[in-house]
Biopython code that builds the backbone (N, CA, C, O; Angstrom):
import numpy as np
from Bio.PDB.StructureBuilder import StructureBuilder

atoms = [
    (1, "UNK", "N", (-12.741, 9.753, -8.604)),
    (1, "UNK", "CA", (-11.878, 10.538, -8.220)),
    (1, "UNK", "C", (-10.488, 9.701, -8.372)),
    (1, "UNK", "O", (-10.432, 8.488, -8.169)),
    (2, "UNK", "N", (-9.526, 10.392, -8.704)),
    (2, "UNK", "CA", (-7.966, 9.919, -8.478)),
    (2, "UNK", "C", (-7.820, 9.727, -7.392)),
    (2, "UNK", "O", (-8.514, 10.223, -6.505)),
    (3, "UNK", "N", (-6.693, 8.809, -7.198)),
    (3, "UNK", "CA", (-5.816, 8.229, -5.815)),
    (3, "UNK", "C", (-4.590, 8.461, -5.899)),
    (3, "UNK", "O", (-3.686, 7.902, -5.279)),
    (4, "UNK", "N", (-4.476, 9.786, -7.123)),
    (4, "UNK", "CA", (-3.095, 10.026, -7.441)),
    (4, "UNK", "C", (-3.201, 11.404, -6.761)),
    (4, "UNK", "O", (-4.245, 12.014, -6.993)),
    (5, "UNK", "N", (-2.478, 11.877, -6.121)),
    (5, "UNK", "CA", (-2.024, 13.498, -5.941)),
    (5, "UNK", "C", (-1.290, 14.086, -6.696)),
    (5, "UNK", "O", (-0.148, 13.665, -6.879)),
    (6, "UNK", "N", (-1.843, 15.416, -7.443)),
    (6, "UNK", "CA", (-0.713, 16.103, -8.026)),
    (6, "UNK", "C", (-0.246, 17.473, -7.298)),
    (6, "UNK", "O", (-1.079, 18.134, -6.678)),
    (7, "UNK", "N", (0.799, 17.789, -7.368)),
    (7, "UNK", "CA", (1.029, 19.371, -6.459)),
    (7, "UNK", "C", (1.227, 20.107, -8.064)),
    (7, "UNK", "O", (1.854, 19.693, -9.039)),
    (8, "UNK", "N", (0.419, 21.349, -7.872)),
    (8, "UNK", "CA", (0.337, 22.139, -9.206)),
    (8, "UNK", "C", (0.231, 21.562, -10.634)),
    (8, "UNK", "O", (1.031, 22.131, -11.378)),
    (9, "UNK", "N", (-0.267, 20.917, -11.054)),
    (9, "UNK", "CA", (-0.379, 20.307, -12.159)),
    (9, "UNK", "C", (-0.685, 21.339, -13.551)),
    (9, "UNK", "O", (-1.567, 22.189, -13.674)),
    (10, "UNK", "N", (0.182, 21.002, -14.343)),
    (10, "UNK", "CA", (-0.079, 21.955, -15.809)),
    (10, "UNK", "C", (0.047, 20.985, -16.870)),
    (10, "UNK", "O", (0.404, 19.818, -16.712)),
    (11, "UNK", "N", (-0.292, 21.575, -18.044)),
    (11, "UNK", "CA", (-0.507, 20.644, -19.488)),
    (11, "UNK", "C", (0.546, 19.698, -19.489)),
    (11, "UNK", "O", (0.364, 18.568, -19.942)),
    (12, "UNK", "N", (1.757, 20.106, -18.967)),
    (12, "UNK", "CA", (2.855, 19.497, -19.142)),
    (12, "UNK", "C", (3.577, 18.829, -18.154)),
    (12, "UNK", "O", (4.283, 17.897, -18.540)),
    (13, "UNK", "N", (3.557, 19.115, -16.878)),
    (13, "UNK", "CA", (4.004, 18.349, -16.156)),
    (13, "UNK", "C", (3.285, 18.813, -14.569)),
    (13, "UNK", "O", (2.483, 19.747, -14.594)),
    (14, "UNK", "N", (3.600, 18.130, -13.201)),
    (14, "UNK", "CA", (3.204, 18.427, -11.778)),
    (14, "UNK", "C", (4.416, 18.844, -11.607)),
    (14, "UNK", "O", (5.447, 18.685, -12.261)),
    (15, "UNK", "N", (4.122, 19.512, -10.451)),
    (15, "UNK", "CA", (5.643, 20.014, -9.430)),
    (15, "UNK", "C", (6.112, 18.465, -8.546)),
    (15, "UNK", "O", (7.213, 18.168, -8.081)),
    (16, "UNK", "N", (4.967, 17.762, -8.544)),
    (16, "UNK", "CA", (5.375, 16.617, -7.569)),
    (16, "UNK", "C", (3.967, 15.743, -7.988)),
    (16, "UNK", "O", (2.944, 16.222, -8.477)),
    (17, "UNK", "N", (4.231, 14.315, -7.645)),
    (17, "UNK", "CA", (2.932, 13.340, -7.738)),
    (17, "UNK", "C", (3.313, 12.667, -6.487)),
    (17, "UNK", "O", (4.423, 12.700, -5.957)),
    (18, "UNK", "N", (2.162, 11.995, -6.042)),
    (18, "UNK", "CA", (2.012, 10.785, -5.027)),
    (18, "UNK", "C", (0.880, 9.855, -5.252)),
    (18, "UNK", "O", (-0.321, 10.034, -5.456)),
    (19, "UNK", "N", (1.490, 9.005, -5.170)),
    (19, "UNK", "CA", (0.570, 7.499, -5.266)),
    (19, "UNK", "C", (0.971, 6.322, -4.279)),
    (19, "UNK", "O", (2.066, 5.783, -4.440)),
    (20, "UNK", "N", (0.198, 5.941, -3.351)),
    (20, "UNK", "CA", (0.229, 4.893, -2.389)),
    (20, "UNK", "C", (1.378, 5.075, -1.418)),
    (20, "UNK", "O", (2.069, 4.206, -0.886)),
    (21, "UNK", "N", (1.452, 6.825, -1.262)),
    (21, "UNK", "CA", (2.112, 7.135, -0.012)),
    (21, "UNK", "C", (3.780, 7.541, -0.563)),
    (21, "UNK", "O", (4.689, 7.892, 0.188)),
    (22, "UNK", "N", (3.867, 7.393, -1.954)),
    (22, "UNK", "CA", (5.445, 7.659, -2.621)),
    (22, "UNK", "C", (5.200, 8.813, -3.394)),
    (22, "UNK", "O", (4.222, 9.025, -4.111)),
    (23, "UNK", "N", (6.073, 9.465, -3.207)),
    (23, "UNK", "CA", (6.180, 10.976, -3.792)),
    (23, "UNK", "C", (7.208, 11.026, -4.802)),
    (23, "UNK", "O", (8.349, 10.682, -4.494)),
    (24, "UNK", "N", (6.938, 11.414, -5.978)),
    (24, "UNK", "CA", (8.236, 11.868, -7.145)),
    (24, "UNK", "C", (8.036, 13.145, -7.355)),
    (24, "UNK", "O", (6.947, 13.719, -7.325)),
    (25, "UNK", "N", (9.135, 13.634, -7.580)),
    (25, "UNK", "CA", (9.413, 15.146, -7.934)),
    (25, "UNK", "C", (10.636, 15.229, -8.747)),
    (25, "UNK", "O", (11.467, 14.330, -8.874)),
    (26, "UNK", "N", (10.665, 16.377, -9.276)),
    (26, "UNK", "CA", (11.985, 16.933, -10.009)),
    (26, "UNK", "C", (12.543, 17.942, -9.794)),
    (26, "UNK", "O", (11.671, 18.808, -9.872)),
    (27, "UNK", "N", (13.826, 18.568, -9.479)),
    (27, "UNK", "CA", (14.156, 19.956, -9.204)),
    (27, "UNK", "C", (15.124, 20.279, -10.284)),
    (27, "UNK", "O", (15.891, 19.437, -10.751)),
    (28, "UNK", "N", (15.082, 21.235, -10.581)),
    (28, "UNK", "CA", (15.752, 22.234, -11.617)),
    (28, "UNK", "C", (16.057, 23.367, -10.799)),
    (28, "UNK", "O", (15.120, 23.973, -10.279)),
    (29, "UNK", "N", (17.410, 23.791, -10.585)),
    (29, "UNK", "CA", (17.846, 24.976, -9.796)),
    (29, "UNK", "C", (17.169, 26.111, -10.306)),
    (29, "UNK", "O", (17.264, 26.232, -11.527)),
    (30, "UNK", "N", (16.342, 27.199, -9.560)),
    (30, "UNK", "CA", (15.599, 28.349, -9.840)),
    (30, "UNK", "C", (16.788, 29.589, -9.936)),
    (30, "UNK", "O", (16.664, 30.731, -10.378)),
    (31, "UNK", "N", (17.844, 28.990, -9.417)),
    (31, "UNK", "CA", (18.678, 30.526, -9.138)),
    (31, "UNK", "C", (20.310, 29.842, -9.082)),
    (31, "UNK", "O", (20.576, 28.680, -8.773)),
    (32, "UNK", "N", (21.286, 30.917, -9.474)),
    (32, "UNK", "CA", (22.698, 30.376, -9.042)),
    (32, "UNK", "C", (23.529, 30.117, -10.405)),
    (32, "UNK", "O", (23.049, 29.498, -11.355)),
    (33, "UNK", "N", (24.981, 30.726, -10.386)),
    (33, "UNK", "CA", (25.392, 30.477, -11.618)),
    (33, "UNK", "C", (26.419, 29.368, -11.152)),
    (33, "UNK", "O", (26.814, 28.541, -11.975)),
    (34, "UNK", "N", (26.823, 29.343, -9.935)),
    (34, "UNK", "CA", (27.882, 28.201, -9.752)),
    (34, "UNK", "C", (27.328, 26.916, -9.063)),
    (34, "UNK", "O", (26.237, 26.817, -8.501)),
    (35, "UNK", "N", (28.249, 25.982, -9.204)),
    (35, "UNK", "CA", (27.466, 24.754, -8.624)),
    (35, "UNK", "C", (26.958, 24.809, -7.024)),
    (35, "UNK", "O", (25.854, 24.428, -6.635)),
    (36, "UNK", "N", (27.886, 25.300, -6.297)),
    (36, "UNK", "CA", (27.287, 25.825, -5.106)),
    (36, "UNK", "C", (26.302, 26.382, -4.666)),
    (36, "UNK", "O", (25.712, 26.054, -3.637)),
    (37, "UNK", "N", (25.873, 27.747, -5.772)),
    (37, "UNK", "CA", (24.756, 28.254, -5.498)),
    (37, "UNK", "C", (23.600, 27.328, -6.003)),
    (37, "UNK", "O", (22.684, 27.117, -5.208)),
    (38, "UNK", "N", (23.555, 26.835, -7.070)),
    (38, "UNK", "CA", (22.770, 25.942, -7.764)),
    (38, "UNK", "C", (22.339, 24.954, -6.913)),
    (38, "UNK", "O", (21.201, 24.492, -6.988)),
    (39, "UNK", "N", (23.239, 24.553, -6.024)),
    (39, "UNK", "CA", (23.115, 23.067, -5.442)),
    (39, "UNK", "C", (22.293, 23.531, -4.008)),
    (39, "UNK", "O", (21.281, 22.906, -3.693)),
    (40, "UNK", "N", (22.750, 24.577, -3.223)),
    (40, "UNK", "CA", (21.634, 25.111, -2.411)),
    (40, "UNK", "C", (20.359, 25.565, -2.745)),
    (40, "UNK", "O", (19.411, 25.270, -2.018)),
    (41, "UNK", "N", (20.194, 26.305, -3.838)),
    (41, "UNK", "CA", (18.753, 26.859, -4.436)),
    (41, "UNK", "C", (17.888, 25.348, -4.636)),
    (41, "UNK", "O", (16.716, 25.110, -4.343)),
    (42, "UNK", "N", (18.940, 24.424, -5.252)),
    (42, "UNK", "CA", (17.771, 23.340, -5.517)),
    (42, "UNK", "C", (17.165, 22.319, -4.314)),
    (42, "UNK", "O", (16.116, 21.678, -4.257)),
    (43, "UNK", "N", (18.374, 22.468, -3.319)),
    (43, "UNK", "CA", (17.928, 21.844, -2.128)),
    (43, "UNK", "C", (16.813, 22.411, -1.338)),
    (43, "UNK", "O", (15.947, 21.652, -0.903)),
    (44, "UNK", "N", (16.758, 23.847, -1.091)),
    (44, "UNK", "CA", (15.894, 24.612, -0.577)),
    (44, "UNK", "C", (14.713, 24.005, -1.298)),
    (44, "UNK", "O", (13.891, 23.363, -0.644)),
    (45, "UNK", "N", (14.544, 24.195, -2.846)),
    (45, "UNK", "CA", (13.428, 23.888, -3.311)),
    (45, "UNK", "C", (12.697, 22.345, -3.115)),
    (45, "UNK", "O", (11.498, 22.163, -2.904)),
    (46, "UNK", "N", (13.584, 21.456, -3.223)),
    (46, "UNK", "CA", (13.255, 19.842, -2.951)),
    (46, "UNK", "C", (12.615, 19.958, -1.461)),
    (46, "UNK", "O", (11.655, 19.221, -1.237)),
    (47, "UNK", "N", (13.098, 20.891, -0.335)),
    (47, "UNK", "CA", (12.659, 20.984, 1.048)),
    (47, "UNK", "C", (11.143, 21.426, 1.071)),
    (47, "UNK", "O", (10.211, 20.984, 1.742)),
    (48, "UNK", "N", (11.188, 22.467, 0.100)),
    (48, "UNK", "CA", (9.665, 23.272, -0.145)),
    (48, "UNK", "C", (8.901, 22.463, -0.788)),
    (48, "UNK", "O", (7.767, 22.683, -0.362)),
    (49, "UNK", "N", (8.859, 21.567, -1.652)),
    (49, "UNK", "CA", (8.519, 20.441, -2.168)),
    (49, "UNK", "C", (8.024, 19.088, -1.249)),
    (49, "UNK", "O", (6.891, 18.660, -1.032)),
    (50, "UNK", "N", (9.019, 18.726, -0.917)),
    (50, "UNK", "CA", (8.431, 17.813, 0.327)),
    (50, "UNK", "C", (7.495, 18.201, 1.245)),
    (50, "UNK", "O", (6.534, 17.475, 1.499)),
    (51, "UNK", "N", (7.693, 19.466, 1.874)),
    (51, "UNK", "CA", (6.541, 20.023, 2.874)),
    (51, "UNK", "C", (5.541, 20.307, 2.435)),
    (51, "UNK", "O", (4.632, 20.525, 3.236)),
    (52, "UNK", "N", (5.279, 20.424, 1.019)),
    (52, "UNK", "CA", (3.878, 20.400, 0.417)),
    (52, "UNK", "C", (3.231, 19.189, 0.237)),
    (52, "UNK", "O", (2.038, 19.033, -0.027)),
    (53, "UNK", "N", (4.116, 18.303, 0.401)),
    (53, "UNK", "CA", (3.520, 16.924, 0.300)),
    (53, "UNK", "C", (3.610, 16.000, 1.272)),
    (53, "UNK", "O", (3.677, 14.787, 1.073)),
    (54, "UNK", "N", (3.615, 16.572, 2.393)),
    (54, "UNK", "CA", (3.527, 15.891, 3.686)),
    (54, "UNK", "C", (4.815, 15.120, 4.068)),
    (54, "UNK", "O", (4.718, 14.026, 4.625)),
    (55, "UNK", "N", (6.238, 15.765, 3.729)),
    (55, "UNK", "CA", (7.293, 14.622, 3.748)),
    (55, "UNK", "C", (8.264, 15.738, 4.199)),
    (55, "UNK", "O", (8.086, 16.921, 4.489)),
    (56, "UNK", "N", (9.419, 14.894, 4.150)),
    (56, "UNK", "CA", (10.863, 16.016, 4.475)),
    (56, "UNK", "C", (12.053, 14.963, 4.274)),
    (56, "UNK", "O", (11.846, 13.789, 3.965)),
    (57, "UNK", "N", (13.279, 15.493, 4.476)),
    (57, "UNK", "CA", (14.195, 14.961, 3.707)),
    (57, "UNK", "C", (14.676, 14.110, 4.255)),
    (57, "UNK", "O", (15.683, 13.665, 3.704)),
    (58, "UNK", "N", (14.367, 13.626, 5.212)),
    (58, "UNK", "CA", (14.793, 12.485, 5.987)),
    (58, "UNK", "C", (13.924, 11.286, 5.785)),
    (58, "UNK", "O", (14.189, 10.181, 6.257)),
    (59, "UNK", "N", (12.877, 11.559, 5.063)),
    (59, "UNK", "CA", (12.190, 10.323, 4.168)),
    (59, "UNK", "C", (12.343, 9.956, 2.518)),
    (59, "UNK", "O", (11.492, 9.416, 1.811)),
    (60, "UNK", "N", (13.637, 10.399, 2.145)),
    (60, "UNK", "CA", (13.759, 10.084, 0.794)),
    (60, "UNK", "C", (14.222, 9.208, 0.704)),
    (60, "UNK", "O", (14.910, 8.758, 1.620)),
    (61, "UNK", "N", (14.062, 8.638, -0.342)),
    (61, "UNK", "CA", (14.165, 7.159, -0.693)),
    (61, "UNK", "C", (15.107, 6.670, -2.349)),
    (61, "UNK", "O", (15.474, 5.520, -2.590)),
    (62, "UNK", "N", (15.260, 7.527, -3.011)),
    (62, "UNK", "CA", (16.084, 7.526, -3.979)),
    (62, "UNK", "C", (16.458, 8.839, -4.613)),
    (62, "UNK", "O", (15.594, 9.716, -4.614)),
    (63, "UNK", "N", (17.368, 9.037, -5.032)),
    (63, "UNK", "CA", (17.935, 10.654, -5.872)),
    (63, "UNK", "C", (18.391, 10.313, -6.889)),
    (63, "UNK", "O", (19.218, 9.434, -6.645)),
    (64, "UNK", "N", (18.298, 10.597, -8.406)),
    (64, "UNK", "CA", (18.668, 10.378, -9.489)),
    (64, "UNK", "C", (19.550, 11.850, -9.830)),
    (64, "UNK", "O", (18.849, 12.862, -9.847)),
    (65, "UNK", "N", (20.779, 12.001, -10.054)),
    (65, "UNK", "CA", (21.344, 13.260, -9.749)),
    (65, "UNK", "C", (21.954, 13.226, -11.555)),
    (65, "UNK", "O", (22.454, 12.223, -12.065)),
    (66, "UNK", "N", (21.798, 14.255, -12.113)),
    (66, "UNK", "CA", (22.144, 14.474, -13.427)),
    (66, "UNK", "C", (23.195, 15.479, -13.587)),
    (66, "UNK", "O", (22.883, 16.519, -13.008)),
    (67, "UNK", "N", (24.173, 15.526, -14.089)),
    (67, "UNK", "CA", (25.502, 16.915, -14.214)),
    (67, "UNK", "C", (25.979, 16.573, -15.592)),
    (67, "UNK", "O", (26.378, 15.483, -16.002)),
    (68, "UNK", "N", (25.855, 17.773, -16.263)),
    (68, "UNK", "CA", (26.424, 17.805, -17.672)),
    (68, "UNK", "C", (28.346, 17.810, -17.543)),
    (68, "UNK", "O", (29.186, 17.776, -18.442)),
    (69, "UNK", "N", (28.470, 17.854, -16.368)),
    (69, "UNK", "CA", (30.004, 17.814, -16.209)),
    (69, "UNK", "C", (30.295, 17.435, -14.509)),
    (69, "UNK", "O", (30.089, 18.148, -13.527)),
    (70, "UNK", "N", (30.905, 15.897, -14.595)),
    (70, "UNK", "CA", (31.188, 15.305, -13.509)),
    (70, "UNK", "C", (32.171, 15.724, -12.771)),
    (70, "UNK", "O", (32.329, 15.204, -11.667)),
    (71, "UNK", "N", (33.134, 16.861, -13.266)),
    (71, "UNK", "CA", (33.896, 17.308, -12.690)),
    (71, "UNK", "C", (33.180, 18.121, -11.320)),
    (71, "UNK", "O", (33.857, 18.217, -10.297)),
    (72, "UNK", "N", (32.128, 18.552, -11.352)),
    (72, "UNK", "CA", (31.412, 19.011, -10.073)),
    (72, "UNK", "C", (30.815, 18.203, -9.032)),
    (72, "UNK", "O", (30.039, 18.660, -8.193)),
    (73, "UNK", "N", (31.162, 17.079, -9.091)),
    (73, "UNK", "CA", (30.537, 15.756, -8.295)),
    (73, "UNK", "C", (30.910, 15.882, -7.127)),
    (73, "UNK", "O", (30.168, 15.704, -6.161)),
    (74, "UNK", "N", (32.431, 16.293, -7.046)),
    (74, "UNK", "CA", (32.702, 16.442, -5.396)),
    (74, "UNK", "C", (32.276, 17.761, -4.714)),
    (74, "UNK", "O", (31.698, 17.586, -3.642)),
    (75, "UNK", "N", (32.397, 18.728, -5.008)),
    (75, "UNK", "CA", (31.594, 19.885, -4.845)),
    (75, "UNK", "C", (30.138, 19.652, -4.305)),
    (75, "UNK", "O", (29.781, 20.052, -3.197)),
    (76, "UNK", "N", (29.364, 19.003, -5.141)),
    (76, "UNK", "CA", (27.942, 18.454, -4.906)),
    (76, "UNK", "C", (27.801, 17.809, -3.805)),
    (76, "UNK", "O", (27.060, 18.153, -2.883)),
    (77, "UNK", "N", (28.613, 16.682, -3.839)),
    (77, "UNK", "CA", (28.772, 15.726, -2.639)),
    (77, "UNK", "C", (28.761, 16.216, -1.149)),
    (77, "UNK", "O", (28.018, 15.805, -0.259)),
    (78, "UNK", "N", (29.808, 17.250, -1.051)),
    (78, "UNK", "CA", (29.992, 17.979, 0.395)),
    (78, "UNK", "C", (28.891, 18.599, 0.698)),
    (78, "UNK", "O", (28.498, 18.471, 1.857)),
    (79, "UNK", "N", (28.190, 19.333, -0.130)),
    (79, "UNK", "CA", (26.972, 20.049, -0.040)),
    (79, "UNK", "C", (25.735, 18.939, 0.511)),
    (79, "UNK", "O", (24.983, 19.159, 1.461)),
    (80, "UNK", "N", (25.741, 17.934, -0.187)),
    (80, "UNK", "CA", (24.867, 17.211, -0.164)),
    (80, "UNK", "C", (24.928, 16.345, 0.805)),
    (80, "UNK", "O", (23.854, 15.874, 1.178)),
    (81, "UNK", "N", (26.043, 15.949, 1.401)),
    (81, "UNK", "CA", (25.997, 15.386, 2.545)),
    (81, "UNK", "C", (25.907, 16.000, 3.825)),
    (81, "UNK", "O", (25.474, 15.406, 4.813)),
    (82, "UNK", "N", (26.436, 17.551, 3.830)),
    (82, "UNK", "CA", (25.623, 18.506, 4.761)),
    (82, "UNK", "C", (24.491, 18.490, 5.089)),
    (82, "UNK", "O", (24.124, 18.617, 6.257)),
    (83, "UNK", "N", (23.530, 18.286, 3.838)),
    (83, "UNK", "CA", (22.075, 18.921, 3.919)),
    (83, "UNK", "C", (21.329, 17.420, 4.785)),
    (83, "UNK", "O", (20.578, 17.441, 5.760)),
    (84, "UNK", "N", (21.800, 16.328, 4.101)),
    (84, "UNK", "CA", (21.015, 15.239, 4.773)),
    (84, "UNK", "C", (21.129, 14.958, 6.015)),
    (84, "UNK", "O", (22.162, 14.902, 6.681)),
    (85, "UNK", "N", (19.920, 14.757, 6.374)),
    (85, "UNK", "CA", (20.019, 14.322, 8.101)),
    (85, "UNK", "C", (21.080, 13.075, 8.098)),
    (85, "UNK", "O", (21.302, 12.332, 7.141)),
    (86, "UNK", "N", (21.676, 13.022, 9.378)),
    (86, "UNK", "CA", (22.583, 11.646, 9.661)),
    (86, "UNK", "C", (21.814, 10.370, 9.370)),
    (86, "UNK", "O", (20.597, 10.371, 9.554)),
    (87, "UNK", "N", (22.244, 9.613, 9.063)),
    (87, "UNK", "CA", (21.633, 8.209, 8.808)),
    (87, "UNK", "C", (20.535, 7.996, 8.044)),
    (87, "UNK", "O", (19.895, 6.945, 8.018)),
    (88, "UNK", "N", (20.165, 9.589, 7.033)),
    (88, "UNK", "CA", (19.175, 9.287, 6.006)),
    (88, "UNK", "C", (19.508, 9.294, 4.756)),
    (88, "UNK", "O", (18.612, 9.475, 3.931)),
    (89, "UNK", "N", (20.845, 9.102, 4.322)),
    (89, "UNK", "CA", (21.183, 9.230, 2.812)),
    (89, "UNK", "C", (20.011, 8.329, 1.789)),
    (89, "UNK", "O", (19.789, 7.186, 2.191)),
    (90, "UNK", "N", (19.545, 8.602, 0.996)),
    (90, "UNK", "CA", (18.955, 7.510, 0.076)),
    (90, "UNK", "C", (19.766, 6.949, -0.979)),
    (90, "UNK", "O", (20.897, 7.313, -1.302)),
    (91, "UNK", "N", (18.975, 5.899, -1.549)),
    (91, "UNK", "CA", (20.143, 5.468, -2.576)),
    (91, "UNK", "C", (20.151, 6.396, -3.824)),
    (91, "UNK", "O", (19.189, 6.902, -4.400)),
    (92, "UNK", "N", (21.235, 6.473, -4.046)),
    (92, "UNK", "CA", (21.069, 7.355, -5.323)),
    (92, "UNK", "C", (21.969, 6.915, -6.514)),
    (92, "UNK", "O", (22.436, 5.778, -6.462)),
    (93, "UNK", "N", (22.234, 7.641, -7.495)),
    (93, "UNK", "CA", (22.723, 7.679, -8.942)),
    (93, "UNK", "C", (23.555, 8.988, -9.071)),
    (93, "UNK", "O", (23.354, 9.760, -8.133)),
    (94, "UNK", "N", (24.312, 9.360, -9.869)),
    (94, "UNK", "CA", (24.948, 10.593, -10.377)),
    (94, "UNK", "C", (25.457, 9.942, -11.719)),
    (94, "UNK", "O", (26.248, 9.022, -11.928)),
    (95, "UNK", "N", (24.631, 10.847, -12.650)),
    (95, "UNK", "CA", (24.659, 10.269, -14.227)),
    (95, "UNK", "C", (25.018, 11.499, -15.028)),
    (95, "UNK", "O", (24.302, 12.500, -15.032)),
    (96, "UNK", "N", (26.364, 11.376, -15.835)),
    (96, "UNK", "CA", (26.405, 12.671, -16.543)),
    (96, "UNK", "C", (25.346, 12.913, -17.602)),
    (96, "UNK", "O", (24.657, 11.924, -17.852)),
    (97, "UNK", "N", (25.148, 13.718, -18.092)),
    (97, "UNK", "CA", (23.555, 13.978, -18.772)),
    (97, "UNK", "C", (23.550, 15.259, -19.303)),
    (97, "UNK", "O", (23.650, 16.161, -18.472)),
    (98, "UNK", "N", (23.437, 15.658, -20.771)),
    (98, "UNK", "CA", (23.147, 17.038, -21.391)),
    (98, "UNK", "C", (21.914, 17.220, -20.647)),
    (98, "UNK", "O", (21.148, 16.263, -20.530)),
    (99, "UNK", "N", (21.554, 18.709, -19.967)),
    (99, "UNK", "CA", (20.523, 19.210, -19.459)),
    (99, "UNK", "C", (19.574, 19.804, -20.200)),
    (99, "UNK", "O", (20.077, 19.835, -21.323)),
    (100, "UNK", "N", (18.447, 20.322, -20.265)),
    (100, "UNK", "CA", (17.892, 21.180, -21.161)),
    (100, "UNK", "C", (18.177, 22.540, -21.118)),
    (100, "UNK", "O", (17.750, 23.168, -22.087)),
    (101, "UNK", "N", (18.833, 23.234, -20.191)),
    (101, "UNK", "CA", (19.314, 24.446, -20.268)),
    (101, "UNK", "C", (20.856, 24.257, -20.402)),
    (101, "UNK", "O", (21.402, 23.307, -19.840)),
    (102, "UNK", "N", (21.588, 25.194, -21.173)),
    (102, "UNK", "CA", (23.348, 24.831, -20.928)),
    (102, "UNK", "C", (23.439, 25.716, -19.615)),
    (102, "UNK", "O", (24.591, 25.894, -19.218)),
    (103, "UNK", "N", (22.452, 26.286, -18.894)),
    (103, "UNK", "CA", (22.901, 27.180, -17.544)),
    (103, "UNK", "C", (22.694, 26.117, -16.441)),
    (103, "UNK", "O", (23.292, 26.256, -15.374)),
    (104, "UNK", "N", (22.048, 25.286, -16.603)),
    (104, "UNK", "CA", (21.841, 24.132, -15.451)),
    (104, "UNK", "C", (22.775, 23.454, -15.358)),
    (104, "UNK", "O", (23.244, 23.011, -16.407)),
    (105, "UNK", "N", (23.545, 23.037, -13.814)),
    (105, "UNK", "CA", (24.744, 22.511, -13.516)),
    (105, "UNK", "C", (24.099, 21.308, -13.222)),
    (105, "UNK", "O", (24.845, 20.342, -13.379)),
    (106, "UNK", "N", (22.996, 21.040, -12.858)),
    (106, "UNK", "CA", (22.548, 19.812, -12.061)),
    (106, "UNK", "C", (20.560, 19.794, -12.037)),
    (106, "UNK", "O", (19.694, 20.666, -11.967)),
    (107, "UNK", "N", (20.568, 18.624, -12.116)),
    (107, "UNK", "CA", (19.160, 18.203, -12.222)),
    (107, "UNK", "C", (18.819, 16.976, -11.337)),
    (107, "UNK", "O", (19.450, 15.943, -11.562)),
    (108, "UNK", "N", (17.717, 16.983, -10.175)),
    (108, "UNK", "CA", (17.460, 15.706, -9.417)),
    (108, "UNK", "C", (16.220, 15.323, -9.732)),
    (108, "UNK", "O", (15.311, 16.144, -9.858)),
    (109, "UNK", "N", (16.052, 14.002, -9.896)),
    (109, "UNK", "CA", (15.103, 13.309, -9.797)),
    (109, "UNK", "C", (14.715, 12.665, -8.065)),
    (109, "UNK", "O", (15.435, 11.754, -7.657)),
    (110, "UNK", "N", (13.773, 13.101, -7.296)),
    (110, "UNK", "CA", (13.564, 12.322, -5.999)),
    (110, "UNK", "C", (12.591, 11.505, -6.054)),
    (110, "UNK", "O", (11.765, 11.469, -6.965)),
    (111, "UNK", "N", (12.621, 10.682, -4.937)),
    (111, "UNK", "CA", (11.414, 9.543, -4.741)),
    (111, "UNK", "C", (11.465, 9.841, -3.011)),
    (111, "UNK", "O", (12.466, 9.694, -2.310)),
    (112, "UNK", "N", (10.213, 10.261, -2.580)),
    (112, "UNK", "CA", (10.159, 9.890, -1.096)),
    (112, "UNK", "C", (8.855, 9.458, -0.447)),
    (112, "UNK", "O", (7.839, 9.358, -1.134)),
    (113, "UNK", "N", (8.853, 9.267, 0.514)),
    (113, "UNK", "CA", (7.647, 8.334, 1.301)),
    (113, "UNK", "C", (7.333, 9.544, 2.160)),
    (113, "UNK", "O", (7.996, 10.323, 2.844)),
    (114, "UNK", "N", (5.934, 9.371, 1.822)),
    (114, "UNK", "CA", (4.848, 10.477, 2.593)),
    (114, "UNK", "C", (5.065, 10.547, 4.332)),
    (114, "UNK", "O", (5.488, 9.460, 4.725)),
    (115, "UNK", "N", (4.950, 11.172, 5.039)),
    (115, "UNK", "CA", (5.322, 11.238, 6.111)),
    (115, "UNK", "C", (3.494, 10.350, 6.828)),
    (115, "UNK", "O", (3.330, 10.163, 8.034)),
]
sb = StructureBuilder()
sb.init_structure("model")
sb.init_model(0)
sb.init_chain("A")
sb.init_seg("    ")
for serial, (resi, resn, name, xyz) in enumerate(atoms, 1):
    if name == "N":
        sb.init_residue(resn, " ", resi, " ")
    sb.init_atom(name, np.array(xyz, "f"), 0.0, 1.0, " ", f" {name:<3s}", serial, name[0])
structure = sb.get_structure()
């Protein structure tokens, strides 16, 4: 029996994985055309994934944010800061990168602690 928990595993990926109480997952916005719409959608998705893995946004450890256009960073940061609980900002990096879909304005890799 594996000591790795996988959420909705497929042949290509799992929605999240957990090992030794540390959760790893990636979110790509499921909806939205603007940076604000995509950011709100992605963060709502992250909350659902965290809940499914027995965690929440106050337990985020790291976020790696990928954006094809860093001109959107300030708008993203406003939404990100409002979304995080006070005093719970994770370590993070924001990197310019080409994403798999030209319609996506961001993608985030999260690491969190299980509750």
